[in-house]
N, C-alpha and C positions, 0 to 999 in steps of 0.2 A: 505494499502499500505507498511506502515511501517513495516508491520508485515512481508511481503516478502524483505523487504531490511533490515532487522535485521536479517534472516534466512540467508539470503547469504553471509550478515558481516562473520556472527559465521562461515559460512563454509569454507570462506575463511580466515578465522583464525586456522581453522581446517583441515584445507587439508591433512597436513602428516598423520594426524589420519587417514582420505578416503583413502589416496592414500595407507598405509601399509595394508587394511584391505582389497582395491582392488588388491596387488597385490598376497595378500596371496594365492587365488586359482591360479591364475596360474602357481604361486610357488612349490606347492604342484602336479602341474599334473607334474610340469618338474623334479621335484624330483621320482614321480611315473614311470614316461616313461622311463628318464635314466636308471633308475632300471631294468625297463621288458622289454626296445627293447634290447639287444646285437646281433644282426644280422649288418649286411651291410646295409639294408633298415634303420634303427634306427640309425647305425650312420653316413649315409647321413644327416637325419633328424636333430639330432643334432649338426653335424657340422654347417653347413647349418643357424642354428638358432642361434648359438652362432655367427656366422659370422655377421648374423645383429645385434643381440644386442652388441657387440664388437663395430663394427661401429657404431650404434645411442651410447653408451655412450662416444664414444669416440667422436664424433662430438658434443653433448650434455655440454660435459667436455671442451671441445675448443670454444663454444661458449659463459660460461658460464664466462673463463677467458678474455674473449675480451667483454663481458659486466662489468667485474670488472674493465677492463680500464678506459671503455668510461664513466663509472656512480660512479664509484668507492665505493663498496660496505662495507658492512660494517661485523664485524665477522659472525654475526647472519644470517645474507641476504645469505654468501657464503655458510656459515654449511649448510641453508636450502635448496642452490640450488644443492648441490652435494651430500643430503638428496634422495631429489629428482627427481635426474638422476639415482640413486640406487635403487631407487624403481620404475620408470617406466622401466628403462633396467631389472628387473625381472618379471616384466608385462609384456614387449614385449615379453623377454624370452619363457614361459609358453605361449602364445599367440601363437605366429610363432610355437611353438613345434606342438602344435594345429593342426593351418592349414594346416603344413604343413604334417601333421601323417594322415588330411584327403586329402591332395590332392594327396601326394605318395601311 
């Protein structure tokens, strides 16, 4: 059982690295999609995806600032929070592009 807890502890310490790799594939898809889809449908999908992602990023930053007021994060924790929000926003952008491309 201690091996499992050690693995989970190591994953928690390296979560930013994991998030970078998880956000790479959707980010690459977003880059390829925006260069290929130049018609009205592609523009609609792109603008809708960016709207959702922008809302997520703003909400995440707002929550981070509120949490900073409550818990008084140090610089490292705050920086990790901003990087996490940025990486998750990239992940969600690519995911939304993929989902909306399949739906519309």
